[in-house]
C-alpha positions in Angstrom: 24.9 11.8 -9.1 27.6 10.0 -7.5 26.5 7.2 -9.4 26.1 9.2 -12.9 22.2 8.0 -12.7 18.8 9.5 -13.0 16.6 9.0 -10.9 12.5 10.7 -9.8 10.5 10.8 -7.1 8.2 8.4 -7.2 6.3 9.1 -3.5 5.3 7.8 0.0 5.8 5.7 1.2 5.1 5.5 5.8 7.6 7.7 6.8 10.1 7.2 3.2 10.4 9.0 0.0 11.4 6.8 -2.7 13.3 7.8 -5.6 12.9 5.9 -8.9 16.4 5.2 -12.0 15.0 6.0 -15.6 16.5 4.0 -17.7 16.9 0.3 -14.9 14.6 -1.5 -11.1 16.5 0.6 -8.8 15.0 2.9 -5.7 16.5 5.0 -3.9 15.0 5.3 -0.1 15.2 8.0 1.6 14.3 8.4 5.2 12.2 11.3 6.4 13.8 11.9 10.2 17.7 11.3 8.5 18.3 11.3 5.1 21.7 10.9 5.1 20.7 7.0 6.1 18.8 6.6 2.5 19.5 3.0 0.7 19.4 1.3 -2.6 17.0 -1.8 -4.4 16.7 -3.3 -6.8 12.7 -3.1 -7.7 9.7 -1.3 -6.7 9.6 -0.5 -3.0 5.3 -2.3 -1.6 6.3 -1.4 2.5 8.8 -0.6 4.4 8.9 -0.9 8.3 12.4 0.5 9.7 14.6 -0.4 7.6 13.3 -4.2 6.6 11.4 -3.5 3.1 9.0 -5.6 -0.1 10.2 -5.4 -3.1 7.7 -6.7 -6.4 9.9 -7.6 -9.5 8.9 -8.8 -13.1 10.5 -10.3 -15.0 8.8 -11.3 -18.9 4.8 -12.2 -17.5 6.6 -13.3 -13.8 6.0 -12.1 -10.5 8.1 -11.7 -7.5 8.6 -10.7 -4.7 11.1 -10.1 -1.9 12.1 -9.3 1.3 15.7 -6.9 2.2 16.8 -5.7 5.3 18.6 -2.9 4.7 20.1 -3.6 1.0 20.5 -6.4 1.5 18.3 -9.2 1.3 16.2 -12.0 2.9 15.0 -15.3 2.4 14.7 -15.9 -1.9 13.5 -14.7 -4.4 9.1 -16.2 -4.5 7.0 -15.6 -7.4 3.5 -15.4 -7.9 1.1 -16.1 -10.0 0.1 -12.0 -11.1 1.2 -9.0 -11.1 0.7 -7.4 -8.1 -1.0 -4.0 -7.2 0.1 -3.4 -3.8 0.5 -5.1 0.3 2.0 -4.8 3.7 4.6 -6.5 5.9 4.0 -8.2 8.5 5.7 -9.9 11.5 5.7 -13.7 9.7 6.8 -12.5 5.9 3.6 -10.2 3.6 0.0 -9.5 2.7 -0.1 -9.2 -0.8 -3.3 -7.6 -3.6 -2.8 -8.7 -6.4 -4.2 -7.6 -10.6 -6.7 -9.5 -10.4 -8.2 -9.7 -7.2 -6.4 -12.6 -4.9 -4.6 -11.8 -1.7 -1.8 -13.5 -0.7 0.3 -14.1 2.3 4.0 -14.9 1.9 5.5 -17.0 5.0 9.1 -15.5 4.3 10.7 -18.5 7.3 9.7 -20.6 4.6 9.4 -18.3 1.4 5.9 -20.4 1.0 2.8 -18.2 -0.1 -1.0 -19.3 0.8 -4.2 -17.9 -0.9 -6.4 -16.1 1.6 -8.7 -15.4 -0.9 -10.0 -13.4 -3.6 -11.6 -9.6 -3.1 -15.2 -8.6 -3.4 -14.1 -5.1 -4.5 -11.5 -5.8 -7.3 -8.3 -4.8 -7.3 -6.7 -1.6 -8.9 -4.6 -0.5 -5.4 -3.5 -1.5 -2.2 -1.5 0.6 0.8 -0.6 -0.2 4.6 -2.2 2.4 7.1 -1.0 1.3 10.0 1.9 -2.0 10.9 -1.3 -4.6 10.8 -3.5 -3.6 8.7 -3.7 -2.8 4.3 -6.4 -0.9 2.9 -7.3 -1.7 -0.9 -9.2 -0.8 -3.9 -10.8 -1.2 -6.8 -13.9 -0.8 -9.4 -16.4 -2.7 -7.4 -15.6 -1.2 -4.1 -13.0 -1.4 -1.5 -12.0 -3.0 2.7 -9.5 -2.6 4.8 -7.4 -5.9 5.2 -5.3 -7.5 8.4 -2.4 -9.0 8.7 -4.3 -12.3 7.8 -5.4 -11.1 4.4 -9.1 -11.4 6.0 -11.1 -7.7 4.9 -11.7 -6.9 8.0 -14.3 -4.6 7.1 -15.5 -4.1 2.3 -17.1 -0.2 1.5 -18.7 0.2 -1.1 -18.6 2.2 -4.0 -19.1 6.5 -3.5 -20.5 9.0 -5.6 -18.6 11.9 -6.2 -20.1 15.8 -5.9 -20.8 15.6 -9.7 -22.2 12.0 -9.2 -20.6 9.3 -10.7 -19.6 6.5 -8.6 -16.3 5.9 -7.5 -13.9 3.5 -5.3 -13.0 5.0 -1.7 -9.4 5.9 -1.7 -7.2 7.8 1.7 -6.6 11.0 1.9 -5.3 11.4 5.6 -5.3 9.7 8.7 -3.0 6.0 8.5 0.1 5.0 11.0 0.0 7.0 13.9 -4.0 8.7 13.6 -5.3 5.4 14.3 -7.5 6.4 12.1 -8.3 7.2 8.2 -9.9 9.8 5.6 -12.0 7.9 3.2 -13.6 9.6 -0.3 -14.8 8.6 -3.8 -11.4 10.4 -5.6 -8.6 11.9 -4.7 -9.6 15.1 -5.4 -9.7 17.4 -2.1 -13.2 19.2 -2.1 -14.8 21.8 -0.2 -18.6 20.6 0.4 -19.5 17.6 -1.3 -17.0 15.8 -0.3 -18.9 12.4 0.6 -16.3 11.1 3.0 -16.3 8.8 6.1 -13.5 8.7 8.6 -12.6 5.2 9.8 -10.6 3.6 12.8 -8.7 1.1 10.8 -9.1 -0.9 14.4 -11.3 -2.3 13.1 -12.5 -0.7 10.3 -15.5 1.0 11.9 -17.1 3.7 9.9 -16.2 6.6 13.2 -18.1 10.0 11.5 -19.3 11.2 7.6 -17.5 14.2 6.4 -19.3 17.1 3.7 -16.1 18.3 3.1 -12.4 16.9 3.0 -9.5 17.1 5.8 -5.8 16.8 4.1 -4.7 16.5 8.0 -5.9 14.6 10.8 -4.5 14.4 14.8 -4.8 11.2 16.9 
C-alpha cells in the first residue's frame, strides 16, 4: 500500500507466501511464521531456504537466474540456455529444470552452469520437496532429483479415474514429513485417486492410495 502498487497472491514456496506485482517484476516474500519479516526481490521466486532465494528473470528470449540473500544479490546474473520450469537451491548453488528438459546445475561460487543431463519425463514443472530433493514432472512422467540433478527414481504416467493418462503431481507431504503423495492430476478424489506414497530420501514407493490425502504427518 505504501508503494501504491498492485499485487496478487502467487502461491507458496516452502513456508513462504508470494505476492507478485501486477505491473512490474517485484515479488514480495512473506514468511508464514512471521509475516512482518517480509522482503522484496525483483523477479520470480523459484526456491527459498531461510532468507536465501533463487530468482528467475526473462529478458526477451533470454532466461537468467540469480541467488539473493534477503533483498541483496549474491554473485552475478547467470544466463541459461532455456526458460526454466522450476528449480531448487543447494549448498553450492542450485539445480534447475529447463523447458527443453535439460537439467542444469549452477555453482554460485564460480557462476558457472553445467549440464547434468536431460530428463526422460519432459518438463512441465518442478518444485523443491526437501532441502536436497527436487520433484519434476512432464508429459512422459516424473522423477525425484538429487542436488546433483541426477534422477533418484523415475515414475511413469498415472491413470485417472476417468481413464486419462497424466503425470503424477505432488498433492501432500514434503520437507518436514519425509514423504510425498503423488497422483495423476491435482484434484482430490474420494475414490480412484491412483495415488502413491513415496519416500523423499530415495524415491521408493511405500504404499498405493485409492483416496487423496490432503495432509501427511511424519
